C-alpha positions, 0 to 999 in steps of 0.5 A, spaced: 767 281 888 770 276 884 777 278 886 775 278 894 772 271 893 778 269 890 782 272 895 778 269 901 779 262 898 786 263 897 787 266 905 783 260 907 787 255 904 793 258 906 791 258 913 789 251 913 796 250 910 799 253 916 795 250 921 797 243 918 804 244 916 808 240 921 803 234 920 804 234 912 811 235 913 812 228 916 810 225 910 815 223 905 812 225 899 810 232 901 816 237 901 815 243 905 820 249 903 823 252 908 827 257 904 821 262 902 823 270 903 816 271 905 812 269 911 809 262 910 802 265 910 803 270 905 807 266 900 802 260 900 796 265 899 800 268 893 800 261 891 793 259 892 791 266 889 794 264 883 792 257 883 784 260 883 786 265 878 780 262 873 775 264 878 776 271 874 772 269 867 777 272 863 774 269 857 767 272 858 770 278 854 771 275 847 765 271 849 761 277 849 764 280 843 763 274 839 755 274 841 754 281 840 757 281 833 752 275 831 746 279 835 748 285 831 748 281 825 741 278 826 739 285 827 742 288 820 739 282 816 732 282 819 728 282 813 722 284 817 725 291 818 727 293 811 723 299 809 722 300 802 717 305 798 717 308 791 717 315 794 723 314 799 730 314 798 729 313 790 726 306 792 732 304 795 731 299 801 733 301 808 735 295 812 736 296 820 743 298 822 747 296 828 752 301 829 754 299 836 754 291 837 756 292 845 749 295 846 745 289 843 743 287 850 741 294 852 735 294 847 732 289 852 732 293 858 729 300 856 726 304 862 725 310 858 724 312 851 725 319 849 721 320 842 721 326 837 715 327 834 716 330 827 719 325 822 719 320 827 712 319 829 709 322 823 711 322 815 715 329 815 711 329 808 708 336 809 701 339 806 699 346 807 691 345 809 689 351 813 690 359 813 689 365 817 689 372 814 686 378 817 680 375 821 678 370 816 680 362 816 681 359 809 682 351 807 679 345 810 682 339 813 681 333 808 685 327 805 686 330 799 693 332 797 695 340 797 691 346 800 683 345 799 680 352 798 673 351 799 668 355 794 674 359 792 674 363 798 681 365 798 681 367 791 674 371 791 677 375 797 684 376 793 680 380 788 674 382 792 675 382 799 677 387 804 683 383 806 686 383 799 692 387 800 693 383 806 692 376 802 697 378 797 702 380 802 701 374 806 702 370 799 708 374 797 712 373 804 711 365 803 714 366 796 720 370 798 721 368 805 725 361 804 732 358 802 729 354 797 732 352 790 729 352 784 730 349 777 727 348 770 726 341 767 727 339 760 720 340 759 720 347 762 716 345 769 719 347 775 723 343 781 723 345 788 729 343 792 728 345 800 732 344 806 726 342 810 719 339 808 716 345 811 719 350 807 717 346 801 710 345 803 710 353 804 713 355 797 709 349 793 702 352 797 704 359 794 705 356 787 698 353 788 695 359 790 698 364 785 705 366 787 710 362 783 717 362 785 720 362 778 728 363 779 734 365 784 740 367 781 745 370 785 742 374 790 736 376 786 730 372 787 724 372 781 716 371 783 710 371 778 704 374 781 698 371 778 691 372 780 688 365 778 691 359 782 694 354 779 695 346 780 697 342 785 704 340 782 709 344 780 709 340 773 702 343 772 704 350 771 698 355 773 694 357 768 696 365 767 689 368 765 689 373 770 693 379 771 700 376 771 706 381 774 713 379 775 716 381 781 724 381 782 727 382 789 734 383 791 736 379 797 740 383 802 741 379 808 738 372 811 737 371 818 737 363 819 732 359 823 735 356 829 732 352 834 734 358 839 731 363 835 725 359 832 724 364 826 727 366 820 727 372 816 729 375 810 731 383 808 729 384 801 730 390 796 724 390 791 725 392 784 723 399 784 730 399 789 726 404 794 722 399 798 725 395 803 722 389 806 723 384 812 719 378 811 719 373 818 716 367 819 716 363 826 713 360 832 707 363 834 710 365 841 716 368 839 713 372 833 707 375 837 712 377 842 715 381 837 709 384 833 706 391 833 702 392 840 697 396 837 693 391 834 692 386 840 685 385 838 687 382 831 692 378 835 687 375 839 683 372 833 689 370 830 691 366 837 684 363 837 685 360 830 692 358 832 688 354 838 683 351 833 689 349 828 693 346 833 687 342 836 686 339 829 693 336 830 696 341 825 703 345 825 702 352 825 707 358 823 706 365 823 708 370 818 709 377 818 713 383 815 716 390 816 717 396 812 724 399 813 727 405 811 733 406 807 738 409 812 736 404 817 737 398 812 744 401 810 746 402 818 743 395 820 747 391 814 753 394 816 752 391 823 750 385 820 756 384 816 761 386 821 758 380 825 759 376 820 766 377 819 767 375 826 771 369 828 769 368 835 762 369 837 760 370 830 753 366 831 751 370 838 753 377 834 748 375 828 743 373 833 744 380 836 743 383 830 737 380 828 734 381 834 735 388 833 731 388 826 726 383 828 721 388 832 714 391 831 713 386 826 706 387 822 703 380 823 700 378 816 697 371 818 698 364 820 699 357 816 697 350 818 701 344 815 699 337 816 704 332 817 700 325 817 702 319 822 707 314 820 704 307 819 702 303 825 705 308 830 698 308 835 699 300 835 707 301 836 706 306 842 700 302 845 705 296 846 711 300 848 706 303 854 704 295 855 711 293 856 711 298 862 716 303 858 715 310 860 714 314 854 717 321 853 715 325 847 719 331 846 717 336 840 717 343 838 710 344 836 705 348 840 702 344 846 695 343 843 698 340 837 702 336 841 696 334 845 692 332 839 697 328 836 698 325 843 691 322 842 691 320 835 698 316 836 695 313 843 700 316 847 694 319 851 688 316 852 681 320 854 681 316 861 688 319 863 689 324 869 693 329 864 696 335 868 699 341 864 705 344 867 706 351 864 708 355 871 700 357 871 700 360 864 695 358 858 691 354 863 697 350 866 699 349 873 705 350 877 710 344 879 707 344 886 700 343 884 702 338 878 706 334 883 700 334 888 695 332 883 699 326 880 698 319 884 701 313 883 695 309 880 694 307 872 693 313 867 697 319 869 700 323 864 704 330 864 704 335 859 710 341 860 712 347 856 719 349 854 718 355 858 717 351 864 722 347 863 727 353 862 725 354 870 726 347 872 733 345 869 739 347 873 735 348 879 737 341 883 731 342 888 726 343 882 729 338 878 728 333 884 721 335 885 720 334 877 723 327 877 719 325 882 712 328 879 714 325 872 716 318 875 708 317 877 707 318 869 706 313 864 707 318 859 710 325 858 709 330 853 714 336 852 712 342 848 716 348 845 722 345 847 729 346 843 734 340 841 738 342 848 732 342 852 731 335 849 738 333 851 738 336 858 731 332 859 735 325 857 741 327 862 736 329 867 733 322 867 739 318 866 743 321 872 737 320 876 739 313 879 744 311 884 751 309 881 751 303 878 743 303 878 741 308 873 735 307 868 737 305 861 734 310 857 733 310 849 732 316 844 729 316 837 729 321 832 730 323 825 733 329 824 739 333 826 736 337 831 735 330 835 742 328 835 744 331 842 738 327 845 740 321 841 747 322 843 745 323 851 741 317 851 745 310 853 741 307 847 740 312 841 736 310 835 736 314 828 730 313 823 732 314 816 728 321 815 727 326 809 731 331 812 738 327 811 741 322 815 744 326 821 740 322 826 742 315 823 750 317 823 750 319 830 746 313 833 747 306 835 741 303 831 737 305 825 731 303 822 727 306 817 720 307 820 717 308 827 713 301 827 720 297 826 721 299 834 717 294 836 721 288 833 727 292 835 726 292 842 721 287 844 724 281 839 731 282 838 732 287 845 729 281 849 732 275 846 739 279 846 738 281 854 736 273 855 742 271 851 747 275 855 744 273 862 745 266 860 752 266 857 754 271 863 752 267 869 754 260 865 761 263 865 761 265 872 758 258 874 763 254 870 769 257 873 766 257 880 765 249 879 773 248 876 776 253 882 771 249 887 774 243 885 781 245 885 780 248 892 777 241 895 783 237 892 787 242 897 784 238 903 787 231 900 794 234 897 796 237 904 795 244 902 801 244 898 798 248 892 799 242 887 794 243 881 789 237 880 789 238 873 795 237 869 797 244 866 796 243 858 789 240 860 787 245 864 789 250 859 784 247 854 778 249 859 776 256 856 776 253 849 771 247 851 768 251 856 766 256 851 764 253 845 757 250 847 755 257 850 757 261 844 751 258 840 746 260 846 749 267 846 748 268 839 741 264 837 737 262 843 730 264 843 725 263 849 719 264 845 718 265 837 719 272 834 711 272 833 710 271 841 715 276 843 712 282 838 705 280 840 706 280 848 709 286 850 708 284 857 714 279 857 719 285 856 718 286 863 724 281 864 729 285 862 726 292 864 726 290 871 733 286 870 730 279 873 735 275 869 741 278 872 741 281 879 744 279 886 739 274 887 740 270 880 748 271 882 747 268 889 743 262 885 748 261 880 754 261 886 749 255 890 749 251 884 756 252 883 757 249 890 752 243 889 755 241 882 762 242 885 760 238 891 757 232 886 763 231 882 768 231 888 764 226 892 763 222 886 770 222 883 773 221 890 768 215 892 770 212 885 778 213 887 778 206 891 776 202 885 780 206 880 786 205 885 784 198 885 784 197 877 791 201 877 788 208 875 789 211 881 795 215 879 795 223 880 795 224 872 789 219 871 785 221 877 786 228 875 784 227 867 778 223 870 775 229 874 777 234 868 773 229 864 767 229 868 767 237 869 767 238 861 761 233 860 757 237 866 759 243 863 756 241 856 750 238 859 748 244 863 749 248 856 744 243 853 739 244 859 740 252 859 738 252 851 731 254 850 731 253 842 735 247 840 737 248 832 743 245 828 748 250 831 746 249 838 746 241 837 753 242 833 756 246 838 755 241 843 757 235 839 763 239 837 765 240 844 765 233 846 768 230 840 773 236 840 775 234 847 776 226 845 780 228 839 784 233 844 785 227 849 787 222 843 792 227 840 796 230 846 797 225 851 797 219 846 802 221 841 809 220 844 812 226 840 807 230 843 807 228 850 814 228 850 814 235 848 809 238 853 808 233 859 811 226 858 808 223 864 801 224 861 803 219 855 797 214 854 794 217 861 787 217 857 788 210 855 789 208 862 783 212 864 778 208 859 781 201 859 781 201 867 
């Protein structure tokens, strides 16, 4: 657009020259060249196009980079976004990080926020709370840490109940099916180190209930079976007063957990070297699909228990085992080893081998783990919704678990119209029914399963229908979704807008499984979680807790957006004013291409025109941080792009035309008086007009600034004093004037004295 406008101004000036050429050719002080090898209109178009080159604000790039650098500096040094807890990262404070300074403004324009649940909304500090073994439920949901065996029901059933064999097998599976490492401290206490909090919680629970993981040496794993449960902490070993039996297992193969498999299994050989067992743990949907079909009634009871646990907001996991024949194990191990040796397609071959093994599993029971919410999560989500940001929570949990967490975090409200999309299964509805039941009124929400999304993604018609339904919703919760499905959802929304008008998407997560989602969004935000720093290292911004998100986007994001709008529009305005003044002067110079401003004077324009707006672009605040954080509805200005759009650009252009007209009119009306007092020469008049332009630019910056401080005032004073110093040094020092432009010598003195 700027180049077109520049070309049109040049064309108009060139046409005017061609039309008035013969009149101005008769004036002795205007020399019209007749040796041009291009036609006059083309040659003078190039002349004027070069003359108006300042219309393209090249200085906007360094201005943007400078302001972005300071904006990211303020984010990194915001003390109110520093997270420090004794049990987190050894007590080392974690400050907010800005890894991509050029995205500071996008923080104030977010339309869709995609969030993980575990470790992002929750603490990722796991505690086993409930168990389902056989037809019985054990434990209770209480605020105390660890598993609370009410009235010692589980221990009683271990010794006297009809489920004692299944209970022992269940606890054995918890103690064996993992990749946890154990070490003994100087005082003899055990220390568990796990890849994930889930594994640590299950091994710790097995320890508390009497199955103690003692050691791992090579591929040999040792556990102690104690009939009397021990204490909560590994630093308080169980009191071994009951029957104590030591068990040794040789780990033959481990089928690792992946987001696609949603389960983990381990093949072991017991100490008698005759019994081979497969222990499996995984999500209920994949485990029950691979369970023995002859025990369907028992599975229904388990499903009821899982539903109850999910409604309590607990994370569920199904545990199973399978007895294996020696011949089958040896044959399968050869297949597994062959797959492990492959260099191409290794992962797929290993998954295929594991799939062949993990069939007809005997379901032993299920665990239910509590993961408490982080501090101020409900308040933060409530503000996000009030800001008009559409919130999509993407989790691998069961639908009922996610729904319960949704209510506790205020993602969902009881008065919402909540539609469940699950292709008509598990009480859900099909996409057509969901789309029909949603309207554009307040309080629309959708819950969708990963299985339903699998049938929608990659089908253009269904994707469009799904997006149209999702756009009506304030919130959307996707359950049982894989990391790739998370990324596909972000991509689907990000590409839903027309080119150049795509919605700004942000994704926030804490773990490695959130990295694809974070990288797919325009703005990636990592949370320093307990599962490593993968999300932090792959994000654009990083914070210590979810609660800091409100300060990041409502305060810094909104400020940065408004600052960027101001210095962008100001830069275009000041360049348009300068070019329009030079364009107006062509009508008085015979369209000869003579520049109103002396060359070296004009070269200082980007410097004196940029310095005052730098402080505004880096530090201006229209409202205080407290007001911005307390009033999320103010965020609409960036979310809807109210400060930088076609309407604002047109207003800026009109303002530039007006200000240029005022400067041209005032200086031209003053010219007869200047000429009368001997200050009407070309250099003095041009310097006077340029001085008016510098003063006008500096005053406009002062009026644009909402919060003046020592830096903004200092930038304005520095600009004006710097310009005066420039006029004193360059034209008024003889050897400087002789080097650059002798005709400018003492022009400022002549301009001021007259």
